[in-house]
PASENU-390070 format. One record per residue: residue in three letters; x, y, z of N, C-alpha, C in turn. Coordinates in steps of 0.2 Angstrom, whole numbers. Layout:
<nodes>
+-----+-------+-------+-------+-------+-------+-------+-------+-------+-------+
: res :  n.xx :  n.yy :  n.zz : ca.xx : ca.yy : ca.zz :  c.xx :  c.yy :  c.zz :
+-----+-------+-------+-------+-------+-------+-------+-------+-------+-------+
: ALA :     X :     Y :     Z :     X :     Y :     Z :     X :     Y :     Z :
...
+-----+-------+-------+-------+-------+-------+-------+-------+-------+-------+
</nodes>
This chain:
<nodes>
+-----+-------+-------+-------+-------+-------+-------+-------+-------+-------+
: res :  n.xx :  n.yy :  n.zz : ca.xx : ca.yy : ca.zz :  c.xx :  c.yy :  c.zz :
+-----+-------+-------+-------+-------+-------+-------+-------+-------+-------+
: MET :     4 :    -8 :     1 :    -1 :     0 :     1 :     5 :     7 :     1 :
: LEU :    11 :     5 :     1 :    14 :    13 :     4 :    19 :    12 :    -5 :
: GLU :    19 :    10 :    -6 :    23 :     6 :   -12 :    18 :    13 :   -18 :
: GLU :    12 :    12 :   -17 :     7 :    14 :   -23 :     3 :    21 :   -18 :
: ASP :     7 :    23 :   -14 :     5 :    29 :   -12 :    -1 :    32 :    -7 :
: TYR :    -5 :    28 :    -6 :    -8 :    27 :     2 :    -7 :    29 :     6 :
: ASN :    -9 :    34 :    11 :   -10 :    37 :    17 :   -13 :    28 :    21 :
: VAL :    -9 :    27 :    26 :   -10 :    21 :    29 :   -10 :    24 :    37 :
: ASP :   -18 :    21 :    40 :   -17 :    22 :    50 :   -17 :    16 :    51 :
: VAL :   -15 :    17 :    58 :   -15 :     9 :    61 :   -18 :    10 :    66 :
: CYS :   -23 :     7 :    67 :   -30 :     5 :    71 :   -26 :     0 :    77 :
: ILE :   -25 :     3 :    85 :   -24 :    -2 :    89 :   -29 :     0 :    94 :
: ILE :   -31 :    -7 :    95 :   -35 :    -7 :   104 :   -31 :    -6 :   108 :
: GLY :   -35 :     1 :   109 :   -28 :     5 :   115 :   -25 :    11 :   114 :
: GLY :   -23 :    12 :   106 :   -22 :    16 :   102 :   -11 :    16 :   104 :
: LYS :    -7 :    11 :   107 :    -1 :    11 :   109 :     0 :     5 :   103 :
: PRO :     7 :     8 :   100 :     9 :     2 :   100 :    12 :     0 :   103 :
: VAL :    13 :    -8 :    98 :    13 :   -16 :   102 :    19 :   -20 :    99 :
: LYS :    20 :   -24 :   101 :    24 :   -28 :   100 :    21 :   -37 :    95 :
: GLY :    22 :   -37 :    91 :    19 :   -46 :    90 :    27 :   -50 :    92 :
: ILE :    25 :   -58 :    90 :    25 :   -63 :    95 :    31 :   -65 :    91 :
: LEU :    35 :   -62 :    84 :    40 :   -62 :    83 :    44 :   -57 :    80 :
: GLY :    44 :   -51 :    88 :    44 :   -45 :    88 :    44 :   -37 :    85 :
: THR :    40 :   -39 :    78 :    38 :   -34 :    76 :    34 :   -30 :    77 :
: THR :    37 :   -21 :    78 :    32 :   -18 :    83 :    29 :   -13 :    78 :
: LEU :    21 :   -13 :    79 :    15 :   -10 :    77 :    17 :    -2 :    80 :
: PRO :    16 :     4 :    76 :    16 :     3 :    69 :    21 :     1 :    66 :
: PRO :    23 :     0 :    58 :    30 :     0 :    54 :    32 :     4 :    59 :
: ASN :    30 :    13 :    54 :    36 :    18 :    54 :    35 :    22 :    61 :
: LYS :    36 :    28 :    61 :    32 :    33 :    65 :    27 :    38 :    58 :
: ASN :    30 :    36 :    54 :    26 :    41 :    48 :    18 :    38 :    48 :
: HIS :    17 :    32 :    53 :     9 :    29 :    52 :     7 :    30 :    57 :
: PRO :     2 :    36 :    58 :    -3 :    37 :    63 :    -7 :    30 :    69 :
: VAL :    -6 :    31 :    73 :    -8 :    25 :    77 :   -15 :    29 :    79 :
: LYS :   -20 :    27 :    80 :   -27 :    26 :    82 :   -31 :    22 :    84 :
: ASP :   -32 :    23 :    90 :   -38 :    19 :    94 :   -43 :    19 :    88 :
: ILE :   -46 :    13 :    90 :   -53 :    12 :    87 :   -60 :    16 :    88 :
: ASP :   -58 :    19 :    95 :   -64 :    24 :    96 :   -63 :    30 :    91 :
: GLN :   -56 :    36 :    90 :   -52 :    38 :    83 :   -58 :    38 :    77 :
: ILE :   -58 :    31 :    74 :   -61 :    31 :    67 :   -69 :    31 :    65 :
: LYS :   -68 :    32 :    61 :   -75 :    28 :    57 :   -76 :    26 :    52 :
: PRO :   -81 :    20 :    49 :   -79 :    18 :    43 :   -80 :    23 :    35 :
: GLU :   -84 :    30 :    38 :   -85 :    33 :    33 :   -78 :    36 :    30 :
: ASP :   -74 :    38 :    35 :   -66 :    41 :    32 :   -63 :    37 :    30 :
: TYR :   -61 :    32 :    27 :   -59 :    26 :    25 :   -61 :    24 :    17 :
: GLU :   -56 :    20 :    14 :   -60 :    18 :     8 :   -59 :    12 :     8 :
: LEU :   -52 :     9 :    13 :   -52 :     2 :    13 :   -51 :    -1 :    20 :
: LEU :   -52 :    -8 :    20 :   -50 :   -11 :    25 :   -45 :   -14 :    26 :
: VAL :   -40 :   -16 :    28 :   -34 :   -23 :    29 :   -34 :   -23 :    36 :
: LEU :   -37 :   -32 :    34 :   -38 :   -38 :    40 :   -31 :   -43 :    42 :
: PRO :   -29 :   -39 :    43 :   -21 :   -47 :    47 :   -24 :   -52 :    51 :
: GLY :   -17 :   -58 :    47 :   -19 :   -63 :    50 :   -14 :   -65 :    55 :
: GLY :   -14 :   -68 :    59 :    -9 :   -71 :    65 :   -17 :   -72 :    70 :
: VAL :   -14 :   -78 :    69 :   -19 :   -85 :    73 :   -23 :   -82 :    80 :
: LYS :   -16 :   -81 :    85 :   -18 :   -79 :    95 :   -20 :   -71 :    91 :
: ALA :   -17 :   -68 :    88 :   -20 :   -59 :    87 :   -27 :   -58 :    86 :
: MET :   -30 :   -64 :    81 :   -36 :   -65 :    82 :   -41 :   -67 :    84 :
: GLU :   -37 :   -72 :    87 :   -43 :   -75 :    93 :   -45 :   -68 :    99 :
: LYS :   -40 :   -66 :    99 :   -40 :   -60 :   106 :   -44 :   -55 :   103 :
: ILE :   -43 :   -51 :    95 :   -44 :   -46 :    95 :   -51 :   -47 :    93 :
: ARG :   -53 :   -55 :    91 :   -60 :   -54 :    88 :   -65 :   -56 :    95 :
: LEU :   -63 :   -52 :    96 :   -65 :   -53 :   105 :   -69 :   -43 :   106 :
: GLU :   -67 :   -40 :   104 :   -66 :   -31 :   105 :   -73 :   -32 :   100 :
: LYS :   -80 :   -29 :   102 :   -85 :   -29 :    99 :   -84 :   -20 :    97 :
: ARG :   -80 :   -15 :    97 :   -81 :   -10 :    95 :   -77 :   -12 :    88 :
: LEU :   -73 :   -19 :    88 :   -69 :   -18 :    81 :   -73 :   -24 :    78 :
: ILE :   -78 :   -29 :    80 :   -81 :   -31 :    78 :   -88 :   -25 :    74 :
: LYS :   -90 :   -21 :    77 :   -94 :   -18 :    76 :   -92 :   -10 :    69 :
: PHE :   -87 :   -11 :    71 :   -82 :    -4 :    63 :   -82 :    -9 :    59 :
: ILE :   -80 :   -15 :    58 :   -81 :   -22 :    53 :   -87 :   -20 :    49 :
: TYR :   -95 :   -22 :    53 :  -100 :   -25 :    52 :  -103 :   -16 :    48 :
: GLN :  -101 :   -11 :    51 :  -103 :    -4 :    44 :   -99 :    -3 :    41 :
: PHE :   -91 :    -5 :    41 :   -88 :    -4 :    33 :   -92 :    -8 :    31 :
: ASN :   -94 :   -13 :    34 :   -95 :   -20 :    27 :  -101 :   -17 :    22 :
: GLU :  -107 :   -13 :    29 :  -115 :   -10 :    26 :  -110 :    -7 :    21 :
: LEU :  -108 :     0 :    22 :  -107 :     6 :    18 :  -103 :     1 :    10 :
: LYS :  -103 :    -8 :    10 :  -100 :    -9 :     2 :   -91 :    -6 :     1 :
: LYS :   -88 :    -4 :     5 :   -81 :    -1 :     6 :   -79 :    -8 :     5 :
: THR :   -74 :    -6 :     1 :   -68 :   -14 :     3 :   -63 :   -17 :     7 :
: ILE :   -67 :   -21 :     8 :   -62 :   -24 :    14 :   -57 :   -31 :    12 :
: ALA :   -48 :   -28 :    14 :   -45 :   -34 :    12 :   -45 :   -38 :    20 :
: CYS :   -46 :   -47 :    19 :   -44 :   -49 :    23 :   -41 :   -55 :    20 :
: ILE :   -35 :   -56 :    23 :   -30 :   -62 :    25 :   -31 :   -69 :    31 :
: CYS :   -28 :   -73 :    29 :   -26 :   -79 :    35 :   -31 :   -81 :    39 :
: SER :   -31 :   -78 :    43 :   -35 :   -81 :    54 :   -37 :   -74 :    52 :
: GLY :   -39 :   -70 :    48 :   -42 :   -62 :    48 :   -49 :   -63 :    47 :
: VAL :   -51 :   -70 :    43 :   -58 :   -71 :    42 :   -59 :   -74 :    49 :
: GLN :   -55 :   -73 :    54 :   -61 :   -72 :    60 :   -66 :   -68 :    62 :
: LEU :   -60 :   -64 :    61 :   -65 :   -55 :    63 :   -73 :   -57 :    55 :
: LEU :   -70 :   -58 :    51 :   -74 :   -56 :    49 :   -83 :   -64 :    51 :
: ILE :   -81 :   -70 :    52 :   -86 :   -72 :    52 :   -90 :   -68 :    60 :
: SER :   -84 :   -65 :    65 :   -87 :   -62 :    70 :   -93 :   -57 :    69 :
: ALA :   -90 :   -52 :    64 :   -94 :   -46 :    60 :   -99 :   -51 :    56 :
: LYS :  -104 :   -57 :    56 :  -107 :   -61 :    54 :  -107 :   -56 :    45 :
: ILE :  -105 :   -55 :    46 :  -104 :   -52 :    36 :  -106 :   -58 :    29 :
: VAL :  -100 :   -65 :    32 :  -100 :   -71 :    25 :  -105 :   -77 :    24 :
: LYS :  -112 :   -76 :    28 :  -117 :   -77 :    23 :  -119 :   -77 :    17 :
: ASP :  -119 :   -84 :    13 :  -117 :   -83 :     7 :  -111 :   -80 :     3 :
: LYS :  -104 :   -80 :     7 :  -101 :   -76 :     0 :   -95 :   -81 :    -2 :
: LYS :   -92 :   -82 :    -5 :   -85 :   -83 :    -8 :   -79 :   -82 :     0 :
: ILE :   -77 :   -86 :     3 :   -73 :   -83 :     5 :   -67 :   -88 :     7 :
: ALA :   -61 :   -84 :     8 :   -53 :   -91 :     8 :   -53 :   -86 :    14 :
: GLY :   -48 :   -90 :    19 :   -45 :   -90 :    24 :   -42 :   -97 :    26 :
: TYR :   -37 :   -95 :    32 :   -29 :  -102 :    32 :   -34 :  -107 :    34 :
: TYR :   -31 :  -111 :    32 :   -36 :  -120 :    30 :   -38 :  -120 :    37 :
: ALA :   -36 :  -124 :    43 :   -38 :  -123 :    48 :   -44 :  -119 :    48 :
: LEU :   -43 :  -114 :    47 :   -53 :  -114 :    49 :   -61 :  -112 :    43 :
: GLU :   -57 :  -119 :    37 :   -63 :  -122 :    35 :   -69 :  -123 :    37 :
: ASP :   -69 :  -126 :    41 :   -76 :  -128 :    46 :   -80 :  -122 :    47 :
: ASP :   -74 :  -116 :    51 :   -77 :  -110 :    54 :   -80 :  -104 :    47 :
: ILE :   -79 :  -106 :    44 :   -80 :  -100 :    35 :   -85 :  -106 :    34 :
: ILE :   -87 :  -110 :    34 :   -92 :  -117 :    31 :   -99 :  -115 :    38 :
: ASN :   -98 :  -116 :    42 :  -102 :  -115 :    48 :  -105 :  -108 :    49 :
: ALA :  -101 :  -102 :    46 :  -103 :   -95 :    47 :  -107 :   -96 :    40 :
: GLY :  -111 :   -99 :    36 :  -115 :  -102 :    29 :  -111 :   -97 :    25 :
: ALA :  -102 :   -99 :    22 :   -98 :   -96 :    17 :   -96 :  -101 :    15 :
: ILE :   -96 :   -98 :    10 :   -92 :  -104 :     4 :   -85 :  -102 :     3 :
: TYR :   -82 :  -110 :     4 :   -74 :  -109 :     7 :   -71 :  -110 :     1 :
: THR :   -65 :  -106 :     0 :   -60 :  -106 :    -6 :   -54 :  -105 :    -3 :
: ASP :   -46 :  -107 :    -6 :   -45 :  -105 :    -4 :   -38 :  -103 :   -13 :
: LEU :   -39 :  -102 :   -16 :   -39 :   -97 :   -20 :   -33 :   -91 :   -17 :
: PRO :   -30 :   -89 :   -21 :   -24 :   -85 :   -20 :   -28 :   -76 :   -20 :
: ALA :   -36 :   -76 :   -23 :   -38 :   -71 :   -23 :   -44 :   -71 :   -23 :
: VAL :   -46 :   -70 :   -18 :   -56 :   -73 :   -20 :   -59 :   -65 :   -20 :
: ILE :   -63 :   -63 :   -23 :   -68 :   -57 :   -24 :   -75 :   -60 :   -26 :
: HIS :   -78 :   -57 :   -20 :   -83 :   -58 :   -18 :   -87 :   -49 :   -17 :
: GLU :   -91 :   -48 :   -22 :   -92 :   -42 :   -19 :   -88 :   -37 :   -17 :
: ASN :   -88 :   -35 :    -7 :   -84 :   -28 :    -9 :   -77 :   -33 :    -3 :
: ILE :   -78 :   -38 :    -2 :   -73 :   -42 :    -1 :   -69 :   -47 :    -2 :
: VAL :   -61 :   -44 :    -2 :   -56 :   -48 :    -5 :   -53 :   -54 :    -2 :
: THR :   -53 :   -57 :    -2 :   -47 :   -62 :     4 :   -44 :   -67 :     2 :
: THR :   -40 :   -69 :     7 :   -35 :   -74 :     5 :   -33 :   -80 :     9 :
: ALA :   -32 :   -85 :    10 :   -31 :   -89 :    13 :   -21 :   -89 :    17 :
: HIS :   -17 :   -89 :    13 :    -9 :   -88 :    15 :    -7 :   -82 :    11 :
: TYR :     0 :   -80 :    16 :     2 :   -73 :    18 :     7 :   -75 :     8 :
: LYS :     7 :   -82 :     6 :    11 :   -82 :     2 :     7 :   -78 :    -4 :
: ASP :     3 :   -81 :    -2 :    -1 :   -75 :   -10 :    -4 :   -67 :   -11 :
: MET :    -1 :   -64 :    -4 :    -1 :   -59 :    -3 :     0 :   -52 :    -8 :
: GLY :     4 :   -54 :   -14 :     3 :   -52 :   -19 :    -2 :   -51 :   -22 :
: PRO :    -6 :   -57 :   -24 :   -12 :   -54 :   -32 :   -17 :   -52 :   -26 :
: TRP :   -19 :   -54 :   -19 :   -25 :   -51 :   -16 :   -24 :   -45 :   -11 :
: ILE :   -17 :   -41 :   -13 :   -18 :   -37 :   -12 :   -18 :   -30 :   -15 :
: LYS :   -18 :   -34 :   -22 :   -17 :   -30 :   -29 :   -25 :   -29 :   -33 :
: GLU :   -29 :   -36 :   -30 :   -36 :   -36 :   -31 :   -40 :   -30 :   -28 :
: ALA :   -35 :   -30 :   -22 :   -43 :   -26 :   -16 :   -40 :   -19 :   -17 :
: LEU :   -32 :   -16 :   -19 :   -31 :    -8 :   -23 :   -35 :    -8 :   -28 :
: SER :   -37 :   -14 :   -33 :   -42 :   -13 :   -41 :   -46 :    -9 :   -39 :
: ILE :   -50 :   -15 :   -35 :   -58 :   -11 :   -36 :   -57 :    -5 :   -30 :
: VAL :   -51 :    -2 :   -24 :   -52 :     2 :   -25 :   -53 :     7 :   -28 :
: ASN :   -46 :     7 :   -32 :   -45 :    12 :   -38 :   -49 :    13 :   -42 :
: LYS :   -55 :     9 :   -46 :   -61 :    10 :   -50 :   -65 :    12 :   -44 :
: LYS :   -68 :    13 :   -39 :   -67 :    20 :   -37 :   -70 :    27 :   -36 :
: LYS :   -63 :    27 :   -36 :   -60 :    33 :   -36 :   -63 :    37 :   -43 :
+-----+-------+-------+-------+-------+-------+-------+-------+-------+-------+
</nodes>
């Protein structure tokens, strides 16, 4: 996204930078504002990127303010790009029913049980939601998501 000159905000519950399990600090650098979920509104953004991370998503999906934000973002038909275990957030927001959705292979049953059609293609597009199951397909996935956003401009 940075290579395409998009402005990127990083939303972190509590609004403070955190270290990931592998030591990566979020936000990625000083040039990206950190915002708390209470500081953002769906109408202010064109694209929502939901990252993966099994342990993180299991914890984050319990954050009702974030789940509400995802639901509202979807209601506005804005583009949601979701990778790997991030699909847990889509399921918790109850926005996957009857949609083709890719997600990490271990979540296939969860995706199907939520009423979606599971697939593991590199970039699965269903209406405003673009998903992929694995970071190895990050290139085609984000390319499709940005393509949708650029068409709306």
